[in-house]
Each structure stands twice: as structure tokens, then as C-alpha cells.
N, C-alpha and C positions, 0 to 999 in steps of 0.2 A: 062167467069169467073164464078166461082161458088159462092154461097151465102157467105160462110165463108170468101173467100179473098175480096169479095166486102165489107163486114162489116168491115174488117180489114182495107182496104184502105180509106173508106169514113167515117165510124163512129169513129174509133179508130185512125185515121190519120197515119196509118202504124205501130201502137204499137200493139203488140201481146196482145190479151185479157186475161191476166192472172187473177186469182182470186183477186190478190192485186189491179189490175187496175180496175176491176169490183167493188171492195169494194169502192175504192176512188171515182169512177163515181157515185155510188149510195149515197154517203155522199154529194156530190155536188148537186145532184138532189133533195135530201131532204132539204138541205139548201135553195135552190131556190124556193122550194114549200112553205117553212116557210115565205118567203118573201111575197108571195102572201096572206098568212093568216095575216101577219101584215099589209098589205096594206088594206085588207078588214076591219081589226079592227079599222084602222085609219079613214076610210071612214064612218064607222058605228058611231064612237064617234063624228065625225065631222058634219055628215048629219042628223043622226037621233037624237042624243042628242043635237046638236047645240051648240057644245063646241067651244070656241075660241082657236086660236093657243096657247095662254098662258095656258089655262085650259088643253089642250091636252098635252102639254109638262109637266106640273105639274103631271098629272095623270100617264104618262109614267115614269117619275122619281119616283113617288110613287111605281109603279108596280115593278121597278127594285131595289128598296131600299132593301127589304128583301134579294135578292141574293147577294148583296154587302155586307150586314152584315153577311151573312152566310160565305162568303169567308174570311173576316176578323176574324170571330169567329173560323173558322176552322184553320186559321194559329195560333191564340193564344192558342186554346186548344191542338194542336199538339205539341206546344212548351213546354208545361208543362209536357208532358209524358217523 
């Protein structure tokens, strides 16, 4: 077996490695890497700053609040146009 067929069989599970498949795989890889960053952030907040679970949840909610407002504001501003 050559390297290309070995990669196709083992890594891609028999699927031809087209640019679309490689793009999808890279998206999944980046999403997985972001999970490690969030995990490190949670441990930093818990262990270094000694936050309780309630405080950690409150901070996480406050961090995501601007993105929620941005989504709602985007829908409302596009509706006016």
C-alpha cells in the first residue's frame, strides 16, 4: 500500500480527500482546539482566581451577553432597511 491509499483508508475512512472534506475537517479541528482553550480558561478562573461555580457561571453569562445583544441588534437593524 502506498501512503495516499493508506491515508484514505485509515484517516479519511475510505472517503476521497477533496478540498471540501479537508475544509470540513479543519473546521472540526479548530472547534476541538477551542474547547481546550475554554477548559484552560475555566481552570484559570476556578483555581487561580478562586471563583465559586456561581461566580464562574455569572462571569460566563456576562462574557456571552454582548454577543447575544449583537445578534438581536443585527436582526432589528436589518429589519428597518
